[in-house]
N, C-alpha and C positions, 0 to 999 in steps of 0.2 A: 437400578444399577445401569441399565441401558441408557437412561437419560444422562447420567454422569459421564459415561463413556462418550456419548454423542457430544455433550458440552465440551469435553476435553478435546475431541477431534476438531470441532469448530474453532475453538480457541487456538489450537496448534496450526490449523489452516490459515488463520488470520496472522499469526506470528510469522509464518512462512511467507505470505504474500507481502507483509510489511518488510521482511528481509529482502524479498525480491525488489521491492520498491526502492529500498536503500541502494541495492546493487545497480539498479537501472539509473537512478539519478546520479550516482557516483560515476558511472560510465559516461553519462551525458556531460557532467561537469568536466571530466578529463578531455572530452572531445570538443568542447565549445571553443570557438575561435574568438579573438579579441572583440570583434564587432558585436558579439552577443554576450559580453562579459556580465551584463546586468542579470542575465538568466542564471548565472552561477549562484548568486545570492538567493534567488527564489528556490532553486533546486537544493541548495544547502539547507535552507529552512525546512523543506519537506523531507530531506534525509534525516534531519534531527527529529522531526515529528514522528517519522516511522520508527526510529530507534526508541523513542519514548513510548510509542504505542506497543512495540514488542516487549519492552520491559514491564509495562503495566499488565499486559496479557499474560506474561510469564509469571508474574506474581499471583494472578488469579488461578492459573493452572496449579501452582504450588499450593495455594490455599485450598484447592479442591482435591489435593492429594495426587496430582498427576505429575508427569515429567514433560517439560516444555521442549519444543523443537528449538534448535539453535541455528539451523542452516536455511538455505533457500530451497524452493520447491523443486521436486523432480517429478511430481505427479500430484495426486491428491484429489479430493472431491470438489473443491472450489475452482472455478475458472481462473487460470493463471496466465495472464498476458504480459505481466511486467517483465518476466524473465525473457520473453521473446522480444519485448520492446528494447531492452538494453543491448541486444545484439544488433538491432537495426540503427540505433543512435549513431550519429557520425555524419549526418547530413549537415552541410555547411550553412544552409539558409535557415533563417529564423523560423519561418513557417513550418518547415519539415521537422525541425527539432521540437517545436511546440505541438505539432500534430502527433508525433510519436509519444510525447509526454502525456498528451490528452488521452491517447489510446490506453496507456498504462493506467491513468487515473480512472478511466472507464472501468477497467478490470477490477481495481481495488474497490471502487464504489459498488460495483455489482457484487463482489465478494461480501462486503459488509451488509448489503441489502439481503443477500441470501442467508447470511448468518442470523440476522435479526428475524427472518421469517421462519427459522427452524423451530422456534417455540420450545426448545429443549435446553435452554440455558438457565443457569442459576440466576437469581436476582442480581447478584453482584456482577456477573458476566454481562447480563442483559443491559444493565445500567452503563457499564464501562463501554461496551461495544456501541451502544446508542450515542454516547457522547463522542466517541472517536469517529463514528459515521458522520456526525455533523461537521467535524473538522475536515474529514475526507471530502465531503460534498463541497465545502467552501474552497478547498484546494483545487478540486476539479474545476469549479466555476472560474477561479482565478486563472488557471492554465488555459482554459477555453477562451476567456476574455483576451488574454495575451495573444493567443493564436489568432483570434478574429481580428485583432488590431494589427497583426503583422501582414495581413493579406493586402 
């Protein structure tokens, strides 16, 4: 029973940080100036990605008999920087926008790594989180490459 509870906790933490990521990218999209309009498309893609991830994880929580989180984080056991990042967005220059986005991507990447290291997930959860982690890592690398190119 403790393993199921731990699995549900990890899944809900990932749902929350994905919701934080959505909120962070939406804040960035709203603040981006015309000269960085190309970043809006990138950030919209990752907003949609995190919404999909939250839905997939919510389904697993339901399959495991739990109740899924619906909001953003206010605490919790996994490191949460995305919520902090969204309050910092607003820098006008491309490098600072992408640096903050990368910082948020570092946080979600770390959360996924930590979730996978817990070893208390159901096989369905382990498989889904592993697949999502691959996409998160690719997103992180893309944001980092954009940031490096902006310097």
